Phi, psi and omega in degrees: 000127179289140175294154186298329181293346182274349179287127186297317181296324178294320178299317181295315180295325177297317178296322180295316182292326175295317180296316180297314180296319178297317179294320176301314179295332179287324188250350187306321184256006179272145180288156176060036179235014187298321180295317178296318179299315180297320179294316179296320179295318181294311180294317180298324179296317179297315179296318181297316180299320180292319178296317179295324176295321178297317178298316180296319180296317179300321180296319180293321181294319180292328180063030182250128179283160179294145176302157183301321182287341183260066183278185184293347179298336181288350177261011184305312180301318178294318180299317179292325178296314178292328177295325177297318177298319179295319179297323178299318178293315178300318180300319180298317184283330189241339186230012186294139175263325177226086189299325181297310180292324180291325178294323177298318178294324178299317183277354180240281185299311186285333172294318178291330175297316177301314178299320181296320179297317180295316179294317179298320180296312180297317179296318179297323178295323177294315181291335176300321182269340181226073185303327182296333181294345180300334181296333175291330179292312181290337178300327178300315179296317181300320180299324179294327178282330172298318176299319177299315180299315180299315180296318179298317181296323177299315179292322180298315180292337178280322185258334184077008181257126178280324179247120180236102187305327183255014182298327186301336178295325183256004181288163178302334178277342174081342177198181182283320193290330175297323177296318179296312183300309184285324177296318178296320178299316181294311183298317180295321178297320180289323177300313180294316181296313183290322179298316180295319181292319182288324185273324187242351185052039183217107359279165180273137179237144174287163185300328178300331178294320178295322177295319177298317178299312182296316180297319180297315180295318178299318179301314183289321177298320176296321181296314186280341180265330188238308185291309184259329179057072180236123181292326176302314181296319179294314181299313180293319178300318179296315180300314183296312183288320179297320178294326177296313180301314181294316183292310181294316180299312181295319182294315179295318180296319178298316178300317183288326177295320178296325180277349180073026182216122180259138183240127181296340183297329180296325177295322179293320181301319181272338181290320182300308178299325179297317178297319179299317179301313182298316181298312184286332174294316179298318178298317181294315182294333178289341181256313188256122182259011185292345182274346190302312182239041187301312183295317179297321179296317181294323180301321178286321187295325184289346179272066189292333179274323180284325182240093189275008186303328183301335183295323180201090185291337177292328180275314187263341186077191181255140179283176176254156175282177179298335180276359179088003179271144176297141178294153172284120189309313184298316179299310185296310184298311185295320180292317180295318179296323180295316178297317178297323179294318179297317177299322182291325177297318180298327181273343180226071189293345179261354175085164182271327175113355181240132177294322182265125169068026175297324179300316180299327179286319187277322188296332183290345176294326180258330182230086185302335183273352185296135181248003185284157181237343183214150177274350185064023169227119186298323181294320178294315179297322179293321176295323176293324182285311186234023170070186180297321177301315180295322179294316181294321180294314183288312179295323178296323178297319181288314181294326181291335175294322178294317180299317179294319182294324182297330180252013181264154173251018180292145175294350179265000191300318182289325176299316180298315182298313183293317181294316179297319178295319177299314179298321179299314179294312184299316181285350175277323188246005185228157180273079184227053186241015183217165177051231189293335183291324178288331175295316179297319180301309183287330172300314182293320179300313179295318179301310183294319179299312182294329178295339183262346184300132183291132180299150178287145174279138177257156181285145178285000000 
């Protein structure tokens, strides 16, 4: 029996689904691309369904059962993702607060989430058998940042200003958080790919790929420190790269100690990223002063009942820290909104039913003067929208991919761990819980899960 990958039509469809997924990642967070995104999702869903049918058909033809170690537990992230879709429908019929608006989300956002899961699953199965092809996927994200650089340079030559505080409003990403989300995905994918290649040489990449990785990471670091100036992006980038330095450095050093031979090159491999981190942190701190009194600002923000300014800063203004200094607005607001969101989930454990602005709907029950609409933490917003069940299903789907990767021997395991960790961090500190961002989340969960599924054994 020929393996499925030898079928010419299957090879073509595999290339098509990789191209569609790469293009989706390139445009998903760009403004004025909704028509293109919808077209790609629709076409990609049809291709994905055919590919999944081919995989299923191949399994039936082979007549080989899954290995004992590859039980149904390896499908946990996908199972939880589909369970989330079912819960959304159940919520609409039995717990809806605004059925009209919730039905609109069902027919738009959640329909696209379903399409994203199918496309992500099919793409992941292709990457499971061809791990090197993942670089075409990340190339889509890199292209979106190349577009950002070109657009930024055009504005720079017009204004003569290298740093433009409000540029992100007119940038191709339309806001800061889209830059953070896609930049983090790229850096985490490169961290996983490079760590696996350097430590295990599996899969093997030619040197131009390493140059592409370095150039891509530099581009994104420049974007989040200078072009867009986002502390979320800088913080997540530092965590991802620092974890890469520690993991690769420690692993290489351990390998060399066992062999009884130390190589200076390993120090160079980890020194370069460390220097990059220091340079970009200094650049960021020279522009953004939000870190100076971060702890003092948070200390004030958590006192949401004692210090009510967060409810309407236009009316009350901003409070002072214990040292008498005014709080940094961004620090204070986001921390206070997050605490208010957590309290609201406890009071509304089944959720309000809307991805967008559920906090604003719920918070007024306890704080009538509150004008906020989001907690700026996707997990909190998701819990407000679909309650503790929805939060557990979605967060469980993401965490289970990490659990599966930790005990997997797949060449994709490190990529999965880094990307899943990046999503966990990003959705904790950023407002990425609605529209295209929730589509990207479920696409990635399905993609990562499928990349880890153990290949079927064929008969001799």
